[in-house]
C-alpha positions, 0 to 999 in steps of 0.5 A, spaced: 294 454 471 298 450 466 294 450 459 294 443 459 290 442 465 285 447 464 284 444 458 283 436 462 279 440 467 273 443 462 273 437 457 272 433 464 266 438 466 263 437 460 262 430 461 260 430 468 254 435 466 252 433 459 255 427 457 255 422 464 248 421 463 248 419 456 254 415 456 251 410 462 245 410 457 250 407 452 254 402 456 248 399 459 245 398 453 252 395 451 254 391 456 247 390 461 246 383 459 251 379 465 252 371 464 252 369 471 258 365 474 255 358 477 255 358 485 261 355 489 260 347 489 267 345 491 266 347 499 274 346 500 274 352 496 270 356 501 275 356 507 281 361 509 288 360 506 290 359 514 284 354 515 286 350 509 293 350 511 291 347 518 287 342 515 292 339 511 297 339 515 292 336 520 291 331 515 284 332 515 284 333 508 289 331 502 293 337 499 291 334 492 284 334 493 284 341 496 287 342 489 283 338 485 278 343 488 281 350 486 282 346 479 275 345 478 273 351 480 277 355 476 276 351 469 268 352 471 269 359 471 273 361 466 271 361 460 266 366 463 271 371 466 276 370 463 281 371 469 286 366 468 291 367 463 297 361 463 296 354 468 300 349 471 294 344 473 299 337 472 305 340 475 302 343 481 298 337 483 305 333 483 307 339 488 300 337 492 303 330 492 310 331 495 306 335 500 302 329 503 308 324 502 311 328 506 306 328 512 305 321 510 312 320 513 311 324 518 316 329 516 311 336 517 317 338 522 324 343 521 323 345 513 316 343 514 313 346 520 307 350 521 312 356 522 317 355 517 311 353 512 305 356 514 302 355 508 304 348 506 300 345 500 295 351 499 294 353 491 296 360 489 295 365 484 300 371 481 298 376 477 302 375 469 308 381 471 310 377 477 315 371 474 313 364 476 318 359 472 316 356 467 309 360 466 308 367 462 310 372 463 308 377 458 304 383 462 299 383 456 304 385 451 303 382 445 310 383 443 312 379 448 308 374 447 311 367 448 316 370 453 316 365 459 319 366 466 326 363 467 326 364 475 321 366 480 319 373 482 322 374 490 315 374 493 314 368 489 320 364 491 318 366 499 311 363 498 313 357 495 318 357 502 312 357 506 309 351 502 304 355 497 303 352 491 303 356 485 297 353 480 294 359 476 297 365 473 291 371 472 290 377 467 292 385 468 291 390 463 297 393 457 304 393 462 300 394 468 298 402 467 291 402 467 285 400 471 281 397 466 284 388 465 285 388 458 290 387 452 290 386 445 294 378 448 289 375 452 282 379 451 278 383 457 276 380 464 270 380 466 267 381 474 263 376 476 258 380 480 256 382 473 260 380 467 259 388 464 263 391 469 271 391 470 274 388 475 280 392 476 287 393 474 292 392 474 291 385 478 284 385 475 285 378 473 287 376 481 282 380 484 276 376 480 279 370 480 279 369 487 273 373 488 270 367 484 273 361 489 278 360 483 283 361 488 284 363 495 290 367 495 295 372 490 300 376 489 298 383 487 303 390 485 300 397 487 304 403 483 296 406 483 292 402 486 292 397 483 291 391 489 286 396 491 281 398 486 281 390 483 280 388 491 274 393 491 271 392 485 271 384 487 268 385 493 275 382 497 281 384 501 287 387 499 293 390 502 299 395 499 304 395 504 307 400 507 313 403 502 320 398 502 316 392 506 316 388 501 320 386 495 319 388 487 324 384 484 322 380 479 316 384 476 316 386 468 314 392 468 318 394 474 319 401 476 326 403 475 326 411 476 323 416 481 316 411 480 320 406 484 318 409 491 310 409 488 311 400 487 308 396 492 307 388 493 301 386 496 296 380 498 289 379 496 285 374 498 277 372 501 278 372 508 281 378 512 286 373 517 290 371 511 293 378 511 297 378 516 300 372 515 301 372 508 304 379 509 309 376 514 311 371 508 312 377 504 316 381 508 321 376 511 326 379 515 322 386 514 317 384 519 320 385 525 321 393 522 313 393 521 311 390 528 308 385 525 308 380 531 306 386 536 298 384 538 293 390 536 287 393 541 282 396 536 278 399 541 285 404 543 286 405 535 284 413 534 279 413 527 278 419 522 274 419 516 273 422 510 267 421 505 270 424 498 277 428 497 273 435 498 271 436 491 276 436 486 275 437 478 278 432 475 275 426 479 268 423 479 264 425 485 263 419 489 258 414 488 252 415 495 251 408 496 259 408 497 258 413 502 253 411 505 256 403 506 262 407 509 258 410 513 254 404 516 261 402 517 263 407 522 257 407 527 258 399 526 266 401 530 263 407 534 258 401 537 261 395 537 268 397 539 266 404 543 270 408 539 269 415 537 271 417 529 271 424 528 270 427 520 276 430 518 277 435 513 284 434 509 284 440 504 290 437 500 287 431 498 284 434 493 289 435 489 291 427 489 292 426 482 297 431 480 301 430 488 301 423 484 303 425 477 308 430 480 311 424 484 311 419 477 314 425 474 320 427 479 325 423 473 328 417 471 326 410 469 324 406 464 319 410 458 312 407 458 314 408 451 320 404 451 316 398 455 310 398 449 316 397 444 319 391 450 326 396 452 328 394 444 327 401 442 320 406 443 313 406 440 311 412 437 304 413 440 301 418 435 303 413 430 300 408 434 293 411 435 293 412 427 293 405 426 289 404 432 283 407 429 284 403 423 284 397 427 291 395 427 294 396 433 297 391 438 296 396 443 289 398 447 287 405 447 290 407 454 296 404 453 296 409 447 294 415 451 298 414 456 305 413 451 301 420 448 300 423 454 307 421 456 310 426 450 307 432 453 310 435 460 303 435 463 307 439 469 313 444 469 317 443 473 315 450 478 309 445 478 312 438 480 315 442 486 309 445 489 306 439 488 311 434 491 312 440 497 304 439 497 305 431 498 310 433 504 305 437 507 300 431 507 304 427 510 306 431 515 298 432 516 297 426 516 303 424 522 299 429 526 293 426 526 293 419 526 301 419 529 303 411 531 296 409 533 291 412 527 287 409 522 283 413 516 277 411 513 277 413 506 273 412 500 277 406 494 275 410 488 269 414 487 264 409 483 262 402 484 265 398 479 264 401 472 262 398 466 267 395 461 271 401 457 267 406 462 274 408 465 277 411 459 272 418 460 274 418 468 280 417 467 283 421 474 278 416 478 285 412 480 287 418 485 283 416 490 288 410 491 294 413 488 295 418 492 297 413 498 302 411 493 305 419 493 306 417 501 307 411 501 303 409 507 300 402 508 293 401 506 288 395 507 282 395 501 276 392 505 269 389 503 262 392 505 258 387 503 254 389 496 250 394 492 243 394 490 245 392 483 249 386 487 256 389 485 261 389 491 261 395 496 268 397 499 273 403 503 280 404 505 283 403 512 289 407 512 295 408 517 303 411 517 309 408 515 310 401 519 303 401 521 301 396 517 298 391 522 293 397 524 290 397 518 290 389 517 287 390 524 281 394 522 279 390 516 279 383 520 274 387 525 270 390 519 270 383 517 265 382 522 260 386 520 261 386 512 266 381 509 267 377 502 260 376 499 259 370 494 258 372 486 250 372 486 249 373 493 246 379 496 249 382 502 
């Protein structure tokens, strides 16, 4: 075993054994008080995007009225949660008025038909990593302050063609490489269920805005769980598409080496019925590759599950409430659908951290320290840490830590090859188990939404999501109600390549059991 890995294992073991109870007390003292987010009073903010588009098209409501409701809600909650870092409210209202004018003139056909513009007039949010022309495009990096997008990202173009109207840009972790959305440019985003808790990252602003009712649908990206972790921590739906199904162009930073295979762009939303129509827009002509129009009979699917990764020393144990929520969901599927749900033991999952790392280290691409310098040279992470110690750094400690780690080759070439082979073996095992008609139920994360800064002590907990980036599989994050403390519960629904429709169909079925729960409620 490599020396660095041995040191990390010992360090994490000591944290779990000795420091964990102490850390819990400290974090509770610091972040125990929570500011309440007001209940959603704007009734238009309680409909799905699909439903809103239908109401607008049928002239049951004006597109301007829908946009006004969402702008009102965004202004109401953002001083509390700090999820929104850019807005185009005036322009969005003008765009909404254009939609109403088109419908008043009875021109809602052709390019504006329900087939071609399924989200006509519906408000859209996007994480700051995505280019929305004229809007902030810094990805939480201080050196990029004032940078605005010169053009729309490809998925933004597709959504606008589908009738959606961008109106807010949301916060991310610095350079989108950490699972708490906080940076030195915009600050920290707070969870609407408990403002002392994280929203996840890097699409954390999206998850928060959507769960709090300030957006109905948003754009996320996912290289290690950046759609699914925020969706989990914020109690909404999120989908990481199959590798290559959706274009990633127009993001900053953009994966440009071996890690490009791990990055996916996908939808985040409160209501499961929006997932499939959104994915069809995202995928465009490639929708046929994943047979997205093919009906799925969930009663004919094969179901499998695991309650944890089998015992990785690098990752926290799964909270009991999460295990209980998963088992209850399994029982719901058994009783409602009459299906068998088999518990399996997939040994290689305990190596998720190493497998993901091996895929990321396979070679090529811009380094993280180069991105920290906005590709104008390279940041010295060690000097930056010294500056951070005296409060003079423009970077967050997770970013600095990643920069330092990048200077150490955490794996030998032999180890990288070994874990790449384990990934191939894992893929083969999943193919044998799931085939093209099976789904795998798995925890989204080992811990219910942690306190702010707590993830620093558990840096590898992203492994529960990251492993499926390494495999390139489609995964849908499904909310499963709230914990005893009023925090979101959930799990992942996984399938093999280009079987996105299966995971989404199961998500739609599970929403009948437990879906999004408004912050401040009890499920």
